[in-house]
N, C-alpha and C positions, 0 to 999 in steps of 0.2 A: 347107733349108726351115725348120728349127728356129730358125736365126739370124734369118731373115726374119720369122718370127712374133714372136720376141722383140723385134725392132726395131719392128715395127708396134704391138705391145702397149705398149711403152714410150712410143712417141710418142702413142698414144691416151691413156695415163695422164697424160703431160705436158700434153696439151691440156686434160684435165679439171682438172688443178691450176691451169692458167692461168685457166680459166673460173671456178673457185671462189675463187681468191685475187687475181686481177687481174694478178699478175706472178710470175715465177720467177727464180731465180738459178742460174747454171751450176754453181758449186761445190756448192750444196746438192743439186741434182739428181744430180750425179755420185756424191755420197755415198749418196743415197737408193737409187739403182738399181745401185750397184756397178760403174759404168763410168767410163771416162776423161773428162777435161774435153773432149778433142777429139771424142769420140763425142757428148756432150751438145750441143756447138756444131753438129755436123752435124744433130742432131735439131731444134735451134732454127732452123737455116737452112731445113730442109725445111718446118717449120711456118710460117715467115715467107713462103716462096714460095707457100704455099697460102692465105695470108691469115688464118691462125688467130691470129697474133700479130705484133707489131712488135718488132724488136730494140732493146734499150737497153743501157747500159753494164753488163756483167757478167751479162746475162740477157735477159729479154723481158717485154713487156707485152701484155695482152689487146688485140687489134686493135680490138675494139668499145669499148674504154675510152679510146682515144687521142684522143677528142674529135671534134668536127665537122670539124676541119681538120688531119689528121695531117701534111699537107704545108704547109710554111711559106708564107704568102701573099707575093706580090711586094711590094716596098717601097712602090710607089706606091699599091697597094691598101690597105695598112695605114695609109698617110699620110692617106687620106680616110675610112676607115671610122670610125664613131662619133665624128666630129670634135667635135661639140658637147659630148659627154660628156668627151672628153679635154681640151678647153679648160677645162671647169669643174674637173676633177680637177687640172689643171696649175695653175690659179689658186689653188685651195685649198692645194696643196702649197707653192707659192711663198710663201704667207702664213705658213708655218711657219719660214721662213728669217729669221734675225736678223743685223744687222751684226756682223761679226767671225767668223761661222760659216765652217767649211770643210765643203763638201758634195761628195758624189759623185753625179753624174747618170749612171745606167746608159743604155745605148743603147735607143732605141725612140721611137716617135712620141708617146707620152704625155710622155716626158722632154723632147721638143722643145717641146711646149706649155707645160711647166713653165718651160723656159728663156725662152720668149717672154714669159711672165707675170712672170718674176723682175725686180724693180725694179733700177735701176742703183745698188746699194749696195755697200759695202766688204765683200765676201765672196770666198772662194776656191772656185772650182768645178773639180772634177776630173772628166774625162769621157773616154770613148773614142769618142764619137759625133760624126760630122761635122756632122750637123744641129744638135746642141746648140752646137757651136763656132760655126757660122754665126749662130745666133740670139743668142749672147752677145757676139760680137765687137764690135758697135757700142756696147756698154755699157762705157765706159772704166774705171769704178771696180771692176768685177768682175775679179779676178785669175784668169786661166784657166790650168789645167794640163791639157795634152792628153796622154793616154797613147798612146804610139807602138805600132808593130806593123804587121801586114799588113792592108790595107784589104779588107774583105769587102763587095763592091759590092751584094750582095743586100739588105743593110740599112744600108749606108754607115756602118760602124763598124769599129774596129780591134781585132784579136785576135792572140793568139799568146804565146809565151814572154816576149817583151820587154814586152808589155802587163801580164802578170801580175807580172813582176819589178819593174816600176815602182811597184807598190803596196806592196812589202815595207817601205819606210821611212815609209809614210804612216799617219797616224792622223787620222780625220775625225769630225766631229760627227754628220752625217746621211748616210745612203745612201738615195736615192730609187730604188727597184728596180722596173723594169717587168717584166711577166711575159707569157709566152705561154699558160701554163696555171696554174690555181689550183684545187687539189682538197684538201679537208680531210684526206683520208687519205693521198694520195700526194704532197702538198706543192706547192711552187712549181717549175714545170718550164719548159723551153725546147726549141726545135727543134734547137739547134746546140750541140754538146758544148763547143767552146772558150768559148762564151758562159757556159755553166754553170760551167766552171772559173774564169773571170774573176769571175763574180758571187759565187762562194763566197769568193774572195779579197777582194772588196769588202766582203762581210759581216764578215769578220775584221777589217778595218781600221776599221769604223764603230762608233761608240758607240750609235747607234740606227738601226734599219732600218725604212724606211717603204715599204710596197708601194703602188704607184700603178697601178691597173688598172681598165678599164671592165668592166661586168658581163658582157660576152660571154665573158670568160676563165674564169668560174666553172664548175666541173665539167669543164673541158677538161684533158686530160693529154697532155703532149708527152713525147718519148723521154728527155730528160735532166733529172734532178732537180737543183735548185739547193739548196734547204733545206726543212726541214719548215715547215709553217704556224706552228707554235709558236715559231719563231725570229724571227718578225716582231714588231716593237714597235708599229707603227701601220699602218693600212690606209686609203687614200683611194680611194673608188669612187663610182659613180653610183647613182641612185635605182632602177635596175633590178636591183640586187644582191638575191639571194634572202634573205628574212628569216632562214631557217635558217642560212645562212652568216654573216650579220651577227651573229646571236645566239651562234653557236658561237665566232666570233672574239672577241667581247666576253667570253665565258666563259673564254677563255684569257688574259684580262687585256690584250688588245690595244685600243688606242685606235682605234676605227673612226669615220671621218668620211664622210658621204654628201654628195656635192656635187650 
């Protein structure tokens, strides 16, 4: 009975920590409560099953903070949502590209709109996105580098160890990074862990990182963190972006453009 009470009390305390801080880490909880990592993982699994939290790499996130859409929308849904905003953002981003640049286009529907808007000039585009490849293929002066790997049909992009390794020898001028979640405290996040891993590698390879996102992504937190907001050099968004977010990003020295 004492063991059961200890377990219940610990889980109650973990729930309170999640509510207070928004997230917890397995290693820190094990040290705080003097239990094994396996015991903490069981606690987090128990709390996840009851909707208290959602699992993330190395810990968990408050279920109430995971945003309006904790489950990744279907590709066709994302392709048509906020389409006018994405087209304006894509056009503004395309205007940043100069002849001779080497750029990376992350996977995503906003990146596809950027590819559609990109003029047929002598640039090199690196991407893992099938839709970006399709949009750029008819433009003969654009040199295309497709990152290989395994096709994830849910968003029609390639991921995996081969995809990450392909970036090892690359150095690019600009990375245009699409996001699933953008939160000032918890950073840039995505639904899919291999995408987060690949995006971090893209960030390492790029001289400048430009986030391209419509305003629906602000305040949304997905399970897998890519980078802190402070690691972004520029942000292109639409007129629905909250003033507080725009001002905070500018205070960080970020070039914020509202399309």
